[in-house]
C-alpha positions, -999 to +999 in steps of 0.1 A: +623+625+586+590+611+576+597+618+542+628+602+538+615+572+554+587+568+530+611+575+501+636+547+516+606+524+517+596+532+480+630+527+466+633+493+483+600+480+467+580+480+499+545+494+500+543+509+536+505+508+536+505+473+528+534+466+552+515+482+580+482+462+573+500+429+570+518+439+605+482+445+619+469+413+607+500+392+618+499+407+651+460+399+657+468+362+647+497+360+672+474+376+700+447+350+689+472+322+689+488+334+724+457+335+739+445+300+730+479+286+740+477+303+773+442+292+780+453+255+770+481+258+795+458+273+824+434+243+819+463+221+817+476+236+847+448+225+869+455+188+861+491+192+869+496+173+904+511+196+932+549+196+934+556+189+899+555+227+889+595+226+884+584+205+851+576+241+838+610+255+846+627+225+828+602+230+798+612+265+798+648+262+798+647+234+770+625+257+749+649+287+752+678+264+745+662+251+713+645+284+701+664+285+667+650+248+659+615+257+671+615+288+648+629+270+620+601+245+623+573+272+629+585+288+597+582+259+579+550+251+591+537+287+583+549+282+548+535+252+543+499+262+557+499+294+535 
């Protein structure tokens, strides 16, 4: 099974070693970004007046509804930075 998978990768021109290395780098960068965003939100949460936490539910709903647009924007942003 392993050999068949490696063969399939080679036939499609994918270097499995590079793919794994890039995946590790990407996931590490993603984890750092997530940590930074969570920290910022936690700090911001202290400043949010009591009772206005319903805003977070509204925000989450809007983010979910607009996820395709958000992902397209982020993809463009990443391409422009790299």
